[in-house]
PyMOL CGO cylinders between C-alpha atoms (Angstrom):
from pymol import cmd
from pymol.cgo import CYLINDER

trace = [
    CYLINDER, 82.03, 125.61, 159.16, 78.89, 124.58, 160.86, 0.3, 1, 1, 1, 1, 1, 1,
    CYLINDER, 78.89, 124.58, 160.86, 75.34, 124.47, 159.45, 0.3, 1, 1, 1, 1, 1, 1,
    CYLINDER, 75.34, 124.47, 159.45, 73.30, 125.08, 162.47, 0.3, 1, 1, 1, 1, 1, 1,
    CYLINDER, 73.30, 125.08, 162.47, 69.64, 124.34, 161.79, 0.3, 1, 1, 1, 1, 1, 1,
    CYLINDER, 69.64, 124.34, 161.79, 68.02, 121.41, 163.32, 0.3, 1, 1, 1, 1, 1, 1,
    CYLINDER, 68.02, 121.41, 163.32, 66.40, 121.35, 166.63, 0.3, 1, 1, 1, 1, 1, 1,
    CYLINDER, 66.40, 121.35, 166.63, 65.59, 118.67, 169.02, 0.3, 1, 1, 1, 1, 1, 1,
    CYLINDER, 65.59, 118.67, 169.02, 61.75, 119.51, 167.93, 0.3, 1, 1, 1, 1, 1, 1,
    CYLINDER, 61.75, 119.51, 167.93, 62.58, 120.94, 164.70, 0.3, 1, 1, 1, 1, 1, 1,
    CYLINDER, 62.58, 120.94, 164.70, 63.88, 118.70, 162.10, 0.3, 1, 1, 1, 1, 1, 1,
    CYLINDER, 63.88, 118.70, 162.10, 62.38, 118.05, 158.93, 0.3, 1, 1, 1, 1, 1, 1,
    CYLINDER, 62.38, 118.05, 158.93, 60.29, 121.50, 159.52, 0.3, 1, 1, 1, 1, 1, 1,
    CYLINDER, 60.29, 121.50, 159.52, 62.70, 124.36, 160.37, 0.3, 1, 1, 1, 1, 1, 1,
    CYLINDER, 62.70, 124.36, 160.37, 59.92, 126.67, 160.12, 0.3, 1, 1, 1, 1, 1, 1,
    CYLINDER, 59.92, 126.67, 160.12, 58.76, 125.24, 163.86, 0.3, 1, 1, 1, 1, 1, 1,
    CYLINDER, 58.76, 125.24, 163.86, 62.12, 126.36, 165.48, 0.3, 1, 1, 1, 1, 1, 1,
    CYLINDER, 62.12, 126.36, 165.48, 61.88, 127.93, 168.63, 0.3, 1, 1, 1, 1, 1, 1,
    CYLINDER, 61.88, 127.93, 168.63, 65.55, 129.49, 168.89, 0.3, 1, 1, 1, 1, 1, 1,
    CYLINDER, 65.55, 129.49, 168.89, 64.98, 132.96, 169.24, 0.3, 1, 1, 1, 1, 1, 1,
    CYLINDER, 64.98, 132.96, 169.24, 66.84, 136.34, 169.27, 0.3, 1, 1, 1, 1, 1, 1,
    CYLINDER, 66.84, 136.34, 169.27, 66.17, 139.88, 170.25, 0.3, 1, 1, 1, 1, 1, 1,
    CYLINDER, 66.17, 139.88, 170.25, 68.38, 143.08, 169.49, 0.3, 1, 1, 1, 1, 1, 1,
    CYLINDER, 68.38, 143.08, 169.49, 69.61, 144.73, 171.73, 0.3, 1, 1, 1, 1, 1, 1,
    CYLINDER, 69.61, 144.73, 171.73, 71.49, 148.34, 171.12, 0.3, 1, 1, 1, 1, 1, 1,
    CYLINDER, 71.49, 148.34, 171.12, 74.31, 146.89, 168.54, 0.3, 1, 1, 1, 1, 1, 1,
    CYLINDER, 74.31, 146.89, 168.54, 73.88, 143.00, 169.41, 0.3, 1, 1, 1, 1, 1, 1,
    CYLINDER, 73.88, 143.00, 169.41, 71.54, 140.28, 168.62, 0.3, 1, 1, 1, 1, 1, 1,
    CYLINDER, 71.54, 140.28, 168.62, 70.94, 137.74, 171.65, 0.3, 1, 1, 1, 1, 1, 1,
    CYLINDER, 70.94, 137.74, 171.65, 70.10, 134.60, 170.80, 0.3, 1, 1, 1, 1, 1, 1,
    CYLINDER, 70.10, 134.60, 170.80, 68.23, 131.62, 173.24, 0.3, 1, 1, 1, 1, 1, 1,
    CYLINDER, 68.23, 131.62, 173.24, 67.67, 128.03, 172.18, 0.3, 1, 1, 1, 1, 1, 1,
    CYLINDER, 67.67, 128.03, 172.18, 69.14, 124.96, 171.33, 0.3, 1, 1, 1, 1, 1, 1,
    CYLINDER, 69.14, 124.96, 171.33, 70.22, 122.77, 167.96, 0.3, 1, 1, 1, 1, 1, 1,
    CYLINDER, 70.22, 122.77, 167.96, 70.53, 119.17, 167.59, 0.3, 1, 1, 1, 1, 1, 1,
    CYLINDER, 70.53, 119.17, 167.59, 73.08, 116.91, 165.68, 0.3, 1, 1, 1, 1, 1, 1,
    CYLINDER, 73.08, 116.91, 165.68, 75.12, 119.61, 164.40, 0.3, 1, 1, 1, 1, 1, 1,
    CYLINDER, 75.12, 119.61, 164.40, 77.49, 118.47, 162.16, 0.3, 1, 1, 1, 1, 1, 1,
    CYLINDER, 77.49, 118.47, 162.16, 81.21, 119.60, 163.09, 0.3, 1, 1, 1, 1, 1, 1,
    CYLINDER, 81.21, 119.60, 163.09, 79.67, 122.06, 165.61, 0.3, 1, 1, 1, 1, 1, 1,
    CYLINDER, 79.67, 122.06, 165.61, 82.21, 120.98, 168.49, 0.3, 1, 1, 1, 1, 1, 1,
    CYLINDER, 82.21, 120.98, 168.49, 85.60, 122.55, 166.39, 0.3, 1, 1, 1, 1, 1, 1,
    CYLINDER, 85.60, 122.55, 166.39, 83.94, 124.86, 163.82, 0.3, 1, 1, 1, 1, 1, 1,
    CYLINDER, 83.94, 124.86, 163.82, 85.30, 128.03, 163.88, 0.3, 1, 1, 1, 1, 1, 1,
    CYLINDER, 85.30, 128.03, 163.88, 81.97, 129.71, 162.87, 0.3, 1, 1, 1, 1, 1, 1,
    CYLINDER, 81.97, 129.71, 162.87, 78.57, 128.14, 162.08, 0.3, 1, 1, 1, 1, 1, 1,
    CYLINDER, 78.57, 128.14, 162.08, 75.67, 129.58, 160.65, 0.3, 1, 1, 1, 1, 1, 1,
    CYLINDER, 75.67, 129.58, 160.65, 72.80, 129.10, 162.55, 0.3, 1, 1, 1, 1, 1, 1,
    CYLINDER, 72.80, 129.10, 162.55, 68.78, 130.42, 162.69, 0.3, 1, 1, 1, 1, 1, 1,
    CYLINDER, 68.78, 130.42, 162.69, 66.56, 132.27, 165.02, 0.3, 1, 1, 1, 1, 1, 1,
    CYLINDER, 66.56, 132.27, 165.02, 63.16, 133.52, 165.39, 0.3, 1, 1, 1, 1, 1, 1,
    CYLINDER, 63.16, 133.52, 165.39, 62.82, 137.41, 166.31, 0.3, 1, 1, 1, 1, 1, 1,
    CYLINDER, 62.82, 137.41, 166.31, 60.94, 137.36, 169.48, 0.3, 1, 1, 1, 1, 1, 1,
    CYLINDER, 60.94, 137.36, 169.48, 58.97, 140.65, 168.54, 0.3, 1, 1, 1, 1, 1, 1,
    CYLINDER, 58.97, 140.65, 168.54, 57.56, 139.67, 165.15, 0.3, 1, 1, 1, 1, 1, 1,
    CYLINDER, 57.56, 139.67, 165.15, 58.14, 135.85, 164.64, 0.3, 1, 1, 1, 1, 1, 1,
    CYLINDER, 58.14, 135.85, 164.64, 60.30, 135.95, 161.72, 0.3, 1, 1, 1, 1, 1, 1,
    CYLINDER, 60.30, 135.95, 161.72, 63.07, 133.67, 161.27, 0.3, 1, 1, 1, 1, 1, 1,
    CYLINDER, 63.07, 133.67, 161.27, 66.66, 135.51, 160.61, 0.3, 1, 1, 1, 1, 1, 1,
    CYLINDER, 66.66, 135.51, 160.61, 69.82, 133.73, 159.66, 0.3, 1, 1, 1, 1, 1, 1,
    CYLINDER, 69.82, 133.73, 159.66, 73.10, 134.72, 161.55, 0.3, 1, 1, 1, 1, 1, 1,
    CYLINDER, 73.10, 134.72, 161.55, 76.87, 134.20, 161.35, 0.3, 1, 1, 1, 1, 1, 1,
    CYLINDER, 76.87, 134.20, 161.35, 78.12, 132.99, 165.10, 0.3, 1, 1, 1, 1, 1, 1,
    CYLINDER, 78.12, 132.99, 165.10, 82.00, 132.37, 165.62, 0.3, 1, 1, 1, 1, 1, 1,
    CYLINDER, 82.00, 132.37, 165.62, 82.53, 129.73, 168.14, 0.3, 1, 1, 1, 1, 1, 1,
    CYLINDER, 82.53, 129.73, 168.14, 84.04, 131.94, 171.03, 0.3, 1, 1, 1, 1, 1, 1,
    CYLINDER, 84.04, 131.94, 171.03, 80.88, 133.85, 171.11, 0.3, 1, 1, 1, 1, 1, 1,
    CYLINDER, 80.88, 133.85, 171.11, 79.99, 134.45, 174.97, 0.3, 1, 1, 1, 1, 1, 1,
    CYLINDER, 79.99, 134.45, 174.97, 76.34, 132.33, 175.53, 0.3, 1, 1, 1, 1, 1, 1,
    CYLINDER, 76.34, 132.33, 175.53, 77.57, 129.80, 173.33, 0.3, 1, 1, 1, 1, 1, 1,
    CYLINDER, 77.57, 129.80, 173.33, 78.26, 126.08, 174.32, 0.3, 1, 1, 1, 1, 1, 1,
    CYLINDER, 78.26, 126.08, 174.32, 78.52, 122.86, 172.58, 0.3, 1, 1, 1, 1, 1, 1,
    CYLINDER, 78.52, 122.86, 172.58, 78.97, 119.15, 173.32, 0.3, 1, 1, 1, 1, 1, 1,
    CYLINDER, 78.97, 119.15, 173.32, 80.10, 116.06, 170.97, 0.3, 1, 1, 1, 1, 1, 1,
    CYLINDER, 80.10, 116.06, 170.97, 77.30, 113.67, 170.58, 0.3, 1, 1, 1, 1, 1, 1,
    CYLINDER, 77.30, 113.67, 170.58, 78.58, 110.09, 171.32, 0.3, 1, 1, 1, 1, 1, 1,
    CYLINDER, 78.58, 110.09, 171.32, 77.67, 106.38, 170.85, 0.3, 1, 1, 1, 1, 1, 1,
    CYLINDER, 77.67, 106.38, 170.85, 76.48, 107.47, 166.97, 0.3, 1, 1, 1, 1, 1, 1,
    CYLINDER, 76.48, 107.47, 166.97, 75.73, 104.44, 164.85, 0.3, 1, 1, 1, 1, 1, 1,
    CYLINDER, 75.73, 104.44, 164.85, 76.47, 105.68, 161.19, 0.3, 1, 1, 1, 1, 1, 1,
    CYLINDER, 76.47, 105.68, 161.19, 78.72, 108.66, 160.01, 0.3, 1, 1, 1, 1, 1, 1,
    CYLINDER, 78.72, 108.66, 160.01, 81.03, 108.22, 162.43, 0.3, 1, 1, 1, 1, 1, 1,
    CYLINDER, 81.03, 108.22, 162.43, 83.67, 110.34, 160.47, 0.3, 1, 1, 1, 1, 1, 1,
    CYLINDER, 83.67, 110.34, 160.47, 81.18, 113.44, 161.15, 0.3, 1, 1, 1, 1, 1, 1,
    CYLINDER, 81.18, 113.44, 161.15, 81.53, 114.95, 164.62, 0.3, 1, 1, 1, 1, 1, 1,
    CYLINDER, 81.53, 114.95, 164.62, 77.85, 115.57, 165.44, 0.3, 1, 1, 1, 1, 1, 1,
    CYLINDER, 77.85, 115.57, 165.44, 77.28, 118.37, 168.20, 0.3, 1, 1, 1, 1, 1, 1,
    CYLINDER, 77.28, 118.37, 168.20, 74.46, 119.90, 170.72, 0.3, 1, 1, 1, 1, 1, 1,
    CYLINDER, 74.46, 119.90, 170.72, 74.28, 123.25, 170.88, 0.3, 1, 1, 1, 1, 1, 1,
    CYLINDER, 74.28, 123.25, 170.88, 72.84, 125.73, 172.89, 0.3, 1, 1, 1, 1, 1, 1,
    CYLINDER, 72.84, 125.73, 172.89, 72.54, 129.55, 173.00, 0.3, 1, 1, 1, 1, 1, 1,
    CYLINDER, 72.54, 129.55, 173.00, 72.17, 131.16, 176.30, 0.3, 1, 1, 1, 1, 1, 1,
    CYLINDER, 72.17, 131.16, 176.30, 71.97, 135.03, 176.01, 0.3, 1, 1, 1, 1, 1, 1,
    CYLINDER, 71.97, 135.03, 176.01, 74.80, 134.42, 173.34, 0.3, 1, 1, 1, 1, 1, 1,
    CYLINDER, 74.80, 134.42, 173.34, 75.57, 137.72, 172.28, 0.3, 1, 1, 1, 1, 1, 1,
    CYLINDER, 75.57, 137.72, 172.28, 76.54, 138.45, 168.48, 0.3, 1, 1, 1, 1, 1, 1,
    CYLINDER, 76.54, 138.45, 168.48, 77.19, 141.48, 166.68, 0.3, 1, 1, 1, 1, 1, 1,
    CYLINDER, 77.19, 141.48, 166.68, 74.31, 143.30, 164.42, 0.3, 1, 1, 1, 1, 1, 1,
    CYLINDER, 74.31, 143.30, 164.42, 76.10, 142.77, 161.76, 0.3, 1, 1, 1, 1, 1, 1,
    CYLINDER, 76.10, 142.77, 161.76, 76.89, 139.08, 161.86, 0.3, 1, 1, 1, 1, 1, 1,
    CYLINDER, 76.89, 139.08, 161.86, 72.92, 138.79, 160.55, 0.3, 1, 1, 1, 1, 1, 1,
    CYLINDER, 72.92, 138.79, 160.55, 72.98, 136.83, 157.43, 0.3, 1, 1, 1, 1, 1, 1,
    CYLINDER, 72.98, 136.83, 157.43, 71.18, 138.22, 154.40, 0.3, 1, 1, 1, 1, 1, 1,
    CYLINDER, 71.18, 138.22, 154.40, 68.20, 140.38, 155.15, 0.3, 1, 1, 1, 1, 1, 1,
    CYLINDER, 68.20, 140.38, 155.15, 66.40, 140.51, 158.28, 0.3, 1, 1, 1, 1, 1, 1,
    CYLINDER, 66.40, 140.51, 158.28, 63.59, 137.83, 158.50, 0.3, 1, 1, 1, 1, 1, 1,
    CYLINDER, 63.59, 137.83, 158.50, 64.53, 135.87, 155.18, 0.3, 1, 1, 1, 1, 1, 1,
    CYLINDER, 64.53, 135.87, 155.18, 66.34, 133.64, 156.94, 0.3, 1, 1, 1, 1, 1, 1,
    CYLINDER, 66.34, 133.64, 156.94, 64.47, 130.62, 155.68, 0.3, 1, 1, 1, 1, 1, 1,
    CYLINDER, 64.47, 130.62, 155.68, 65.29, 131.74, 152.42, 0.3, 1, 1, 1, 1, 1, 1,
    CYLINDER, 65.29, 131.74, 152.42, 68.90, 131.65, 153.26, 0.3, 1, 1, 1, 1, 1, 1,
    CYLINDER, 68.90, 131.65, 153.26, 68.83, 128.02, 154.61, 0.3, 1, 1, 1, 1, 1, 1,
    CYLINDER, 68.83, 128.02, 154.61, 66.45, 126.50, 151.70, 0.3, 1, 1, 1, 1, 1, 1,
    CYLINDER, 66.45, 126.50, 151.70, 69.45, 127.36, 149.75, 0.3, 1, 1, 1, 1, 1, 1,
    CYLINDER, 69.45, 127.36, 149.75, 72.03, 125.44, 151.42, 0.3, 1, 1, 1, 1, 1, 1,
    CYLINDER, 72.03, 125.44, 151.42, 69.75, 122.62, 151.95, 0.3, 1, 1, 1, 1, 1, 1,
    CYLINDER, 69.75, 122.62, 151.95, 69.17, 122.47, 148.25, 0.3, 1, 1, 1, 1, 1, 1,
    CYLINDER, 69.17, 122.47, 148.25, 73.06, 121.94, 147.58, 0.3, 1, 1, 1, 1, 1, 1,
    CYLINDER, 73.06, 121.94, 147.58, 73.06, 119.79, 150.53, 0.3, 1, 1, 1, 1, 1, 1,
    CYLINDER, 73.06, 119.79, 150.53, 70.62, 117.28, 149.11, 0.3, 1, 1, 1, 1, 1, 1,
    CYLINDER, 70.62, 117.28, 149.11, 72.25, 117.38, 145.93, 0.3, 1, 1, 1, 1, 1, 1,
    CYLINDER, 72.25, 117.38, 145.93, 75.46, 116.37, 147.70, 0.3, 1, 1, 1, 1, 1, 1,
    CYLINDER, 75.46, 116.37, 147.70, 73.76, 113.68, 149.73, 0.3, 1, 1, 1, 1, 1, 1,
    CYLINDER, 73.76, 113.68, 149.73, 71.98, 112.38, 146.82, 0.3, 1, 1, 1, 1, 1, 1,
    CYLINDER, 71.98, 112.38, 146.82, 75.47, 112.07, 144.46, 0.3, 1, 1, 1, 1, 1, 1,
    CYLINDER, 75.47, 112.07, 144.46, 77.20, 110.29, 147.42, 0.3, 1, 1, 1, 1, 1, 1,
    CYLINDER, 77.20, 110.29, 147.42, 74.27, 108.01, 147.72, 0.3, 1, 1, 1, 1, 1, 1,
    CYLINDER, 74.27, 108.01, 147.72, 74.95, 106.98, 143.93, 0.3, 1, 1, 1, 1, 1, 1,
    CYLINDER, 74.95, 106.98, 143.93, 78.90, 106.53, 144.67, 0.3, 1, 1, 1, 1, 1, 1,
    CYLINDER, 78.90, 106.53, 144.67, 77.95, 103.89, 147.80, 0.3, 1, 1, 1, 1, 1, 1,
    CYLINDER, 77.95, 103.89, 147.80, 75.43, 102.06, 145.22, 0.3, 1, 1, 1, 1, 1, 1,
    CYLINDER, 75.43, 102.06, 145.22, 78.52, 102.05, 142.94, 0.3, 1, 1, 1, 1, 1, 1,
    CYLINDER, 78.52, 102.05, 142.94, 80.94, 100.66, 145.52, 0.3, 1, 1, 1, 1, 1, 1,
    CYLINDER, 80.94, 100.66, 145.52, 78.00, 98.16, 146.58, 0.3, 1, 1, 1, 1, 1, 1,
    CYLINDER, 78.00, 98.16, 146.58, 77.51, 97.07, 142.81, 0.3, 1, 1, 1, 1, 1, 1,
    CYLINDER, 77.51, 97.07, 142.81, 81.39, 96.32, 142.48, 0.3, 1, 1, 1, 1, 1, 1,
    CYLINDER, 81.39, 96.32, 142.48, 81.74, 94.45, 145.92, 0.3, 1, 1, 1, 1, 1, 1,
    CYLINDER, 81.74, 94.45, 145.92, 78.47, 92.19, 144.58, 0.3, 1, 1, 1, 1, 1, 1,
    CYLINDER, 78.47, 92.19, 144.58, 80.36, 91.44, 141.37, 0.3, 1, 1, 1, 1, 1, 1,
    CYLINDER, 80.36, 91.44, 141.37, 84.10, 90.61, 142.89, 0.3, 1, 1, 1, 1, 1, 1,
    CYLINDER, 84.10, 90.61, 142.89, 82.07, 88.36, 145.21, 0.3, 1, 1, 1, 1, 1, 1,
    CYLINDER, 82.07, 88.36, 145.21, 79.85, 86.76, 142.57, 0.3, 1, 1, 1, 1, 1, 1,
    CYLINDER, 79.85, 86.76, 142.57, 82.78, 86.13, 140.61, 0.3, 1, 1, 1, 1, 1, 1,
    CYLINDER, 82.78, 86.13, 140.61, 85.00, 84.12, 144.09, 0.3, 1, 1, 1, 1, 1, 1,
    CYLINDER, 85.00, 84.12, 144.09, 82.11, 82.56, 145.61, 0.3, 1, 1, 1, 1, 1, 1,
    CYLINDER, 82.11, 82.56, 145.61, 81.58, 79.03, 144.55, 0.3, 1, 1, 1, 1, 1, 1,
    CYLINDER, 81.58, 79.03, 144.55, 78.33, 76.83, 145.13, 0.3, 1, 1, 1, 1, 1, 1,
    CYLINDER, 78.33, 76.83, 145.13, 77.54, 73.71, 143.68, 0.3, 1, 1, 1, 1, 1, 1,
    CYLINDER, 77.54, 73.71, 143.68, 80.85, 73.23, 141.51, 0.3, 1, 1, 1, 1, 1, 1,
    CYLINDER, 80.85, 73.23, 141.51, 80.50, 76.66, 139.91, 0.3, 1, 1, 1, 1, 1, 1,
    CYLINDER, 80.50, 76.66, 139.91, 80.73, 80.48, 141.12, 0.3, 1, 1, 1, 1, 1, 1,
    CYLINDER, 80.73, 80.48, 141.12, 77.99, 82.63, 142.16, 0.3, 1, 1, 1, 1, 1, 1,
    CYLINDER, 77.99, 82.63, 142.16, 78.25, 84.77, 138.54, 0.3, 1, 1, 1, 1, 1, 1,
    CYLINDER, 78.25, 84.77, 138.54, 76.90, 82.18, 136.34, 0.3, 1, 1, 1, 1, 1, 1,
    CYLINDER, 76.90, 82.18, 136.34, 74.02, 81.66, 138.00, 0.3, 1, 1, 1, 1, 1, 1,
    CYLINDER, 74.02, 81.66, 138.00, 71.15, 83.37, 136.17, 0.3, 1, 1, 1, 1, 1, 1,
    CYLINDER, 71.15, 83.37, 136.17, 69.57, 84.56, 139.18, 0.3, 1, 1, 1, 1, 1, 1,
    CYLINDER, 69.57, 84.56, 139.18, 72.30, 86.02, 140.63, 0.3, 1, 1, 1, 1, 1, 1,
    CYLINDER, 72.30, 86.02, 140.63, 72.76, 88.21, 137.14, 0.3, 1, 1, 1, 1, 1, 1,
    CYLINDER, 72.76, 88.21, 137.14, 69.25, 89.22, 136.94, 0.3, 1, 1, 1, 1, 1, 1,
    CYLINDER, 69.25, 89.22, 136.94, 70.04, 90.71, 140.70, 0.3, 1, 1, 1, 1, 1, 1,
    CYLINDER, 70.04, 90.71, 140.70, 72.93, 92.55, 139.12, 0.3, 1, 1, 1, 1, 1, 1,
    CYLINDER, 72.93, 92.55, 139.12, 71.72, 94.06, 136.28, 0.3, 1, 1, 1, 1, 1, 1,
    CYLINDER, 71.72, 94.06, 136.28, 68.72, 95.34, 138.27, 0.3, 1, 1, 1, 1, 1, 1,
    CYLINDER, 68.72, 95.34, 138.27, 71.45, 96.73, 140.53, 0.3, 1, 1, 1, 1, 1, 1,
    CYLINDER, 71.45, 96.73, 140.53, 73.37, 98.20, 137.70, 0.3, 1, 1, 1, 1, 1, 1,
    CYLINDER, 73.37, 98.20, 137.70, 69.84, 99.62, 136.21, 0.3, 1, 1, 1, 1, 1, 1,
    CYLINDER, 69.84, 99.62, 136.21, 68.98, 101.41, 139.42, 0.3, 1, 1, 1, 1, 1, 1,
    CYLINDER, 68.98, 101.41, 139.42, 72.34, 103.15, 139.51, 0.3, 1, 1, 1, 1, 1, 1,
    CYLINDER, 72.34, 103.15, 139.51, 72.20, 104.42, 136.16, 0.3, 1, 1, 1, 1, 1, 1,
    CYLINDER, 72.20, 104.42, 136.16, 68.46, 105.37, 136.58, 0.3, 1, 1, 1, 1, 1, 1,
    CYLINDER, 68.46, 105.37, 136.58, 69.74, 107.09, 140.12, 0.3, 1, 1, 1, 1, 1, 1,
    CYLINDER, 69.74, 107.09, 140.12, 72.60, 109.10, 138.19, 0.3, 1, 1, 1, 1, 1, 1,
    CYLINDER, 72.60, 109.10, 138.19, 70.31, 110.72, 135.87, 0.3, 1, 1, 1, 1, 1, 1,
    CYLINDER, 70.31, 110.72, 135.87, 68.12, 111.86, 138.52, 0.3, 1, 1, 1, 1, 1, 1,
    CYLINDER, 68.12, 111.86, 138.52, 71.33, 113.61, 140.36, 0.3, 1, 1, 1, 1, 1, 1,
    CYLINDER, 71.33, 113.61, 140.36, 72.31, 115.14, 136.95, 0.3, 1, 1, 1, 1, 1, 1,
    CYLINDER, 72.31, 115.14, 136.95, 68.49, 116.68, 136.24, 0.3, 1, 1, 1, 1, 1, 1,
    CYLINDER, 68.49, 116.68, 136.24, 68.36, 118.12, 139.63, 0.3, 1, 1, 1, 1, 1, 1,
    CYLINDER, 68.36, 118.12, 139.63, 71.78, 119.27, 139.35, 0.3, 1, 1, 1, 1, 1, 1,
    CYLINDER, 71.78, 119.27, 139.35, 70.88, 120.99, 136.27, 0.3, 1, 1, 1, 1, 1, 1,
    CYLINDER, 70.88, 120.99, 136.27, 67.68, 122.36, 137.50, 0.3, 1, 1, 1, 1, 1, 1,
    CYLINDER, 67.68, 122.36, 137.50, 70.04, 124.05, 140.42, 0.3, 1, 1, 1, 1, 1, 1,
    CYLINDER, 70.04, 124.05, 140.42, 72.15, 125.31, 137.86, 0.3, 1, 1, 1, 1, 1, 1,
    CYLINDER, 72.15, 125.31, 137.86, 69.28, 127.00, 135.67, 0.3, 1, 1, 1, 1, 1, 1,
    CYLINDER, 69.28, 127.00, 135.67, 68.24, 128.37, 139.09, 0.3, 1, 1, 1, 1, 1, 1,
    CYLINDER, 68.24, 128.37, 139.09, 70.94, 130.37, 139.31, 0.3, 1, 1, 1, 1, 1, 1,
    CYLINDER, 70.94, 130.37, 139.31, 71.48, 131.54, 136.04, 0.3, 1, 1, 1, 1, 1, 1,
    CYLINDER, 71.48, 131.54, 136.04, 67.68, 132.22, 135.67, 0.3, 1, 1, 1, 1, 1, 1,
    CYLINDER, 67.68, 132.22, 135.67, 67.56, 134.29, 139.08, 0.3, 1, 1, 1, 1, 1, 1,
    CYLINDER, 67.56, 134.29, 139.08, 67.70, 138.06, 138.55, 0.3, 1, 1, 1, 1, 1, 1,
    CYLINDER, 67.70, 138.06, 138.55, 66.57, 139.45, 141.82, 0.3, 1, 1, 1, 1, 1, 1,
    CYLINDER, 66.57, 139.45, 141.82, 66.39, 138.42, 145.53, 0.3, 1, 1, 1, 1, 1, 1,
    CYLINDER, 66.39, 138.42, 145.53, 62.51, 138.24, 145.49, 0.3, 1, 1, 1, 1, 1, 1,
    CYLINDER, 62.51, 138.24, 145.49, 62.63, 135.86, 142.35, 0.3, 1, 1, 1, 1, 1, 1,
    CYLINDER, 62.63, 135.86, 142.35, 65.18, 133.86, 144.53, 0.3, 1, 1, 1, 1, 1, 1,
    CYLINDER, 65.18, 133.86, 144.53, 62.74, 133.63, 147.30, 0.3, 1, 1, 1, 1, 1, 1,
    CYLINDER, 62.74, 133.63, 147.30, 60.06, 132.12, 145.28, 0.3, 1, 1, 1, 1, 1, 1,
    CYLINDER, 60.06, 132.12, 145.28, 61.88, 129.77, 143.56, 0.3, 1, 1, 1, 1, 1, 1,
    CYLINDER, 61.88, 129.77, 143.56, 63.63, 128.29, 146.50, 0.3, 1, 1, 1, 1, 1, 1,
    CYLINDER, 63.63, 128.29, 146.50, 60.10, 128.21, 148.28, 0.3, 1, 1, 1, 1, 1, 1,
    CYLINDER, 60.10, 128.21, 148.28, 58.49, 126.18, 145.44, 0.3, 1, 1, 1, 1, 1, 1,
    CYLINDER, 58.49, 126.18, 145.44, 61.27, 123.77, 145.33, 0.3, 1, 1, 1, 1, 1, 1,
    CYLINDER, 61.27, 123.77, 145.33, 61.24, 122.85, 149.12, 0.3, 1, 1, 1, 1, 1, 1,
]
cmd.load_cgo(trace, "trace")
């Protein structure tokens, strides 16, 4: 599964995307490019987003990897996230069935924002995990590194740094918990698609 939202000129502002679609008979025809898409080279299906050439409104679609007109190319020479295979994706008169439209027509950004909220939570939780590993490594090193006849862990300045890191981690952890609780309450509270759209727009 891949989430194909980002474009070369539309990253933090997905509403400025230029990928388009038009309806013809029982199909939707997509044209445009997506950038830096995780799993894009091998995912069986991807969710992508395109602007209606007639109305300008954005809709969401499920695109299968063997769809005619879909091209993918793996991004090389990355300096981070090496375990993720990112791809450049191009739609050249890519034809998919109309039934592959995800959610309501013209409500694609609501679909995208819903996924982004969960993604941001997972990134934040992952960052807390990385911080915990860094703290553990720092403590271990400070206990083994000798300087002027004693280990670094005995130095007051080092203890102060480690305590500060631990405090930041705990603060970050509870911020993640707070965001997760807010997200769960959103799920519990929403009673209609209209309410959900309005709430997600405020959160973005």
